[in-house]
C-alpha positions as CSV (number, residue, x, y, z in Angstrom):
1,M,0.0,0.0,0.0
2,N,2.9,2.3,0.5
3,I,3.8,2.3,-3.2
4,L,0.1,3.0,-4.1
5,D,0.1,5.9,-1.6
6,E,3.2,7.4,-3.2
7,I,1.6,7.1,-6.7
8,K,-1.5,8.8,-5.4
9,K,0.5,11.6,-3.9
10,S,2.4,12.1,-7.1
11,I,-0.7,12.2,-9.2
12,L,-2.3,14.8,-6.8
13,D,0.9,16.9,-7.1
14,E,0.7,16.7,-11.0
15,G,-3.0,17.4,-11.1
16,V,-3.7,14.8,-14.0
17,I,-3.7,11.0,-14.6
18,T,-1.2,10.4,-17.3
19,E,-0.6,7.1,-19.3
20,K,2.5,6.5,-17.3
21,K,0.6,6.9,-14.0
22,V,-2.1,4.6,-15.2
23,I,0.6,1.8,-15.8
24,M,2.1,2.4,-12.4
25,L,-1.3,2.2,-10.8
26,R,-2.2,-1.1,-12.5
27,E,1.0,-2.6,-11.3
28,A,0.5,-1.5,-7.8
29,L,-3.1,-2.5,-7.8
30,Y,-2.6,-6.0,-8.8
31,D,0.9,-6.7,-7.2
32,D,-0.2,-8.7,-4.1
33,G,-3.6,-10.3,-3.7
34,G,-5.6,-8.3,-6.2
35,I,-7.8,-5.5,-5.5
36,T,-8.8,-4.9,-1.8
37,K,-11.3,-2.3,-0.4
38,E,-8.4,0.0,0.7
39,K,-7.2,0.0,-3.0
40,A,-10.7,0.4,-4.2
41,N,-11.1,3.5,-1.9
42,I,-8.0,5.0,-3.3
43,L,-9.3,4.6,-6.9
44,F,-12.5,6.5,-6.0
45,E,-10.5,9.2,-4.2
46,L,-8.6,9.7,-7.5
47,K,-11.7,9.5,-9.5
48,N,-13.4,12.1,-7.4
49,A,-10.4,14.4,-7.5
50,F,-9.8,14.3,-11.3
51,E,-13.1,13.4,-12.9
52,N,-13.2,16.8,-14.7
53,N,-9.6,16.8,-15.8
54,S,-8.1,15.7,-19.1
55,N,-6.9,12.3,-17.9
56,H,-5.6,9.6,-20.2
57,A,-8.3,7.4,-21.7
58,S,-6.7,4.3,-20.1
59,W,-7.6,5.6,-16.7
60,E,-11.3,5.1,-17.2
61,T,-10.7,1.5,-18.4
62,L,-8.4,0.8,-15.4
63,F,-10.9,2.2,-12.9
64,I,-13.9,0.3,-14.2
65,D,-12.0,-3.0,-14.5
66,S,-10.4,-2.7,-11.1
67,I,-13.8,-2.0,-9.2
68,T,-15.5,-4.7,-11.2
69,N,-12.7,-7.0,-10.2
70,F,-13.0,-6.0,-6.5
71,L,-16.7,-6.6,-6.5
72,L,-17.0,-9.8,-8.6
73,E,-13.7,-11.6,-8.0
74,D,-13.8,-11.9,-4.2
75,D,-14.1,-15.2,-2.3
76,D,-17.2,-14.3,-0.5
77,S,-19.6,-13.7,-3.3
78,P,-17.8,-14.6,-6.6
79,G,-19.6,-13.4,-9.7
80,S,-22.1,-11.4,-7.8
81,I,-22.6,-8.2,-5.7
82,D,-23.5,-8.9,-2.0
83,D,-25.4,-6.5,0.2
84,D,-22.3,-5.1,1.8
85,E,-20.6,-4.5,-1.5
86,A,-23.8,-2.8,-2.9
87,Q,-24.0,-0.5,0.1
88,W,-20.3,0.4,-0.2
89,L,-20.7,1.1,-4.0
90,R,-23.9,3.1,-3.5
91,A,-22.2,5.3,-0.9
92,K,-19.3,6.0,-3.2
93,I,-21.3,6.8,-6.3
94,Q,-23.8,8.9,-4.7
95,R,-21.4,10.8,-2.6
96,D,-22.5,14.3,-4.0
97,G,-26.0,13.3,-5.2
98,R,-25.1,12.8,-8.9
99,L,-23.6,10.3,-11.3
100,S,-20.6,11.1,-13.3
101,R,-19.9,9.6,-16.7
102,I,-17.4,7.2,-15.4
103,D,-19.8,6.1,-12.6
104,K,-22.5,5.3,-15.2
105,A,-20.1,3.4,-17.3
106,L,-19.1,1.3,-14.2
107,L,-22.7,0.5,-13.4
108,E,-23.3,-0.6,-16.9
109,N,-20.3,-2.8,-16.8
110,L,-21.5,-4.5,-13.6
111,K,-24.9,-5.1,-15.1
112,K,-23.3,-7.0,-17.9
113,Q,-20.9,-9.0,-15.9
114,S,-22.6,-9.6,-12.5
115,I,-25.0,-12.5,-11.9
116,N,-27.2,-10.1,-10.0
117,F,-27.7,-6.3,-9.8
118,P,-29.0,-5.2,-6.3
119,E,-31.9,-2.8,-6.3
120,I,-29.9,-0.4,-4.2
121,L,-27.6,0.3,-7.2
122,H,-30.4,1.5,-9.4
123,Y,-29.4,5.1,-9.2
124,K,-31.8,8.0,-8.5
125,N,-30.7,11.6,-8.9
126,R,-31.0,14.0,-6.1
127,H,-34.2,15.6,-7.5
128,V,-35.9,12.2,-7.5
129,L,-34.6,11.5,-4.1
130,F,-35.9,14.9,-2.8
131,F,-39.3,14.2,-4.3
132,E,-39.4,10.7,-2.7
133,T,-38.4,12.2,0.7
134,V,-41.2,14.8,0.5
135,L,-43.6,12.0,-0.7
136,Y,-42.7,9.8,2.1
137,S,-42.9,12.6,4.7
138,S,-46.5,13.3,3.5
139,R,-47.5,10.3,5.4
140,F,-47.7,12.5,8.5
141,V,-50.9,13.9,7.1
142,T,-52.4,10.7,8.6
143,F,-51.7,12.2,12.0
144,L,-54.9,14.2,11.5
145,A,-56.8,11.0,11.3
146,V,-55.1,9.7,14.5
147,I,-55.8,12.7,16.5
148,G,-59.4,13.1,15.2
149,S,-60.2,9.4,15.9
150,L,-58.8,9.5,19.4
151,L,-60.7,12.7,20.3
152,A,-63.9,11.3,18.8
153,S,-63.2,8.0,20.8
154,V,-62.8,10.0,24.1
155,A,-66.0,11.9,23.4
156,L,-68.0,8.8,22.8
157,F,-66.5,7.2,26.0
158,V,-67.7,10.1,28.0
159,L,-71.1,10.3,26.4
160,S,-71.6,6.5,26.9
161,T,-70.6,6.8,30.6
162,I,-73.2,9.5,30.9
163,R,-75.7,7.2,29.4
164,V,-74.8,4.5,31.9
165,A,-75.2,7.0,34.8
166,E,-78.6,7.8,33.5
167,G,-79.4,4.2,33.3
168,L,-78.3,3.7,37.0
169,I,-80.6,6.6,38.0
170,D,-83.6,5.1,36.1
171,S,-82.9,1.8,37.6
172,V,-83.1,3.3,41.0
173,K,-86.4,5.0,40.1
174,A,-87.7,1.8,38.6
175,I,-87.1,0.0,41.9
176,T,-88.8,2.6,44.0
177,T,-91.8,3.1,41.6
178,S,-92.2,-0.4,40.0
179,E,-93.6,1.2,36.7
180,N,-94.6,-1.0,33.8
181,G,-91.8,-1.3,31.1
182,A,-89.2,0.4,33.4
183,I,-86.9,-2.6,33.0
184,E,-87.0,-2.5,29.3
185,H,-86.3,1.3,29.4
186,V,-83.2,0.7,31.7
187,I,-82.0,-2.2,29.5
188,A,-82.2,0.1,26.4
189,K,-80.2,2.7,28.2
190,F,-77.4,0.3,29.0
191,V,-77.5,-1.3,25.6
192,S,-77.3,2.1,24.0
193,A,-74.2,2.8,26.2
194,I,-72.6,-0.5,25.2
195,D,-73.1,0.5,21.5
196,G,-71.3,3.8,22.2
197,Y,-68.4,2.0,23.9
198,L,-68.0,-0.4,21.1
199,F,-68.0,2.4,18.5
200,S,-65.5,4.3,20.6
201,T,-63.4,1.2,20.6
202,V,-63.5,1.2,16.7
203,L,-62.3,4.7,16.6
204,F,-59.6,4.0,19.1
205,I,-58.3,0.9,17.2
206,F,-58.5,2.8,13.9
207,G,-56.4,5.7,15.3
208,M,-53.8,3.4,16.9
209,G,-53.6,1.2,13.8
210,I,-53.2,4.2,11.4
211,Y,-50.4,5.5,13.6
212,E,-48.6,2.2,13.5
213,L,-49.1,1.6,9.8
214,F,-48.1,5.1,8.5
215,I,-46.1,6.8,11.2
216,S,-44.2,4.7,13.6
217,K,-44.4,1.6,15.8
218,I,-45.3,2.4,19.4
219,D,-42.1,1.8,21.4
220,V,-44.0,1.4,24.7
221,V,-46.0,-1.5,23.4
222,S,-43.1,-3.1,21.3
223,K,-40.5,-3.4,24.2
224,R,-41.8,-6.9,25.0
225,K,-43.5,-9.2,22.5
226,D,-45.8,-10.8,25.0
227,S,-47.1,-7.4,26.2
228,R,-48.5,-6.5,22.7
229,P,-52.3,-6.7,22.7
230,N,-53.9,-8.8,20.0
231,W,-56.0,-5.9,18.8
232,L,-52.7,-4.1,18.1
233,M,-51.2,-6.9,16.0
234,I,-51.5,-4.8,12.8
235,G,-49.0,-5.2,10.0
236,S,-51.1,-4.2,7.1
237,I,-54.4,-2.5,6.0
238,D,-56.0,-6.0,5.9
239,D,-55.2,-6.5,9.6
240,L,-56.7,-3.2,10.4
241,K,-59.8,-4.0,8.4
242,S,-60.0,-7.3,10.2
243,S,-59.8,-5.8,13.7
244,L,-62.4,-3.2,12.8
245,G,-64.7,-5.6,11.3
246,K,-64.9,-7.8,14.5
247,V,-65.9,-4.7,16.5
248,I,-68.3,-3.3,14.0
249,L,-70.0,-6.8,13.9
250,M,-70.4,-6.6,17.7
251,I,-71.9,-3.1,17.2
252,L,-74.4,-4.5,14.7
253,I,-75.3,-7.4,17.1
254,V,-75.9,-5.0,20.0
255,S,-77.9,-2.6,17.7
256,F,-80.0,-5.6,16.5
257,F,-80.7,-6.5,20.2
258,E,-81.6,-2.9,21.0
259,H,-84.2,-2.8,18.1
260,S,-85.5,-6.1,19.0
261,L,-86.3,-4.7,22.5
262,N,-88.2,-1.8,21.0
263,M,-90.1,-3.7,18.4
264,K,-93.7,-4.7,18.9
265,Y,-94.5,-8.2,17.8
266,E,-98.1,-8.0,16.5
267,N,-98.2,-11.1,14.3
268,I,-96.3,-14.3,13.5
269,S,-94.3,-12.9,10.6
270,D,-92.6,-10.4,13.0
271,L,-91.5,-13.3,15.2
272,L,-90.4,-15.1,12.1
273,L,-88.3,-12.2,10.9
274,L,-86.8,-11.9,14.5
275,G,-85.8,-15.7,14.3
276,V,-84.3,-15.1,10.8
277,G,-82.3,-12.2,12.1
278,I,-81.0,-14.3,15.0
279,I,-79.9,-17.1,12.6
280,L,-78.1,-14.6,10.4
281,I,-76.2,-13.1,13.4
282,S,-75.3,-16.6,14.6
283,A,-74.0,-17.4,11.0
284,A,-71.9,-14.2,11.0
285,L,-70.4,-15.0,14.4
286,F,-69.7,-18.6,13.1
287,L,-67.9,-17.4,10.1
288,T,-65.9,-14.9,12.0
289,H,-64.8,-17.7,14.3
290,V,-63.8,-19.9,11.4
291,H,-61.8,-17.1,9.7
292,I,-59.9,-16.4,13.1
293,K,-59.0,-20.1,13.4
294,H,-58.0,-20.4,9.8
295,K,-55.8,-17.3,10.1
296,E,-54.1,-18.7,13.3
297,K,-53.3,-22.0,11.5
């Protein structure tokens, strides 16, 4: 490496890479054990320092051949570019946010000779990268949905609790007065409160799920795997829809029960419709159970 350092210093002093220097570089690069990462780094230093100078044409050939040799002729991944090599090369060619002509020629040569070509080496210029950064940052707009859902959930929890308090007051009145239909009225109050609680839960799960999907995983929950609740096992939109669907089904069941309490059954067809409704609800619960078991398997 001492000889290569001396050649690099002399090139820096001259300010141009001549044919003689290219010959000297080639001999120093391949003298013992072939191209190493240290030698490849020196080549990139020279390329970055003199890419706009009138260098000899053989310099470009030496650079491309040497870097290609370093990436494809190693013992760990012969003939292909592994992840570490791809990250190293990407950092080198995207140092200043643009590709030089020699960088483009190097990538084209690697595409032809390598068995693979990692996705990370598909170069994007700084304008595209800036746009992608802005586009990805726009996901924080979903924070409005998170805040809105959580506020609506809290409001519904409070209103449902008030409804429970009203039901308790009415139940005390029903005990003291023994009015006809008082029990049904109290039950309707409590069922309505449960309905509100369930929908509050939907909004809460939606807000938490949107946050985890689009913004960030919640560290407090993720510290221990066994502490993560099942309803927050959300890895995709489908998982979120599944969690919401279960709660919405419960809301519909409670709503059905609430309406069944308020209905007047005047003929046999009303009772028949009630029975059909109960059968349909039972079928929905059965299918949900089967889906959960299938997903667990």
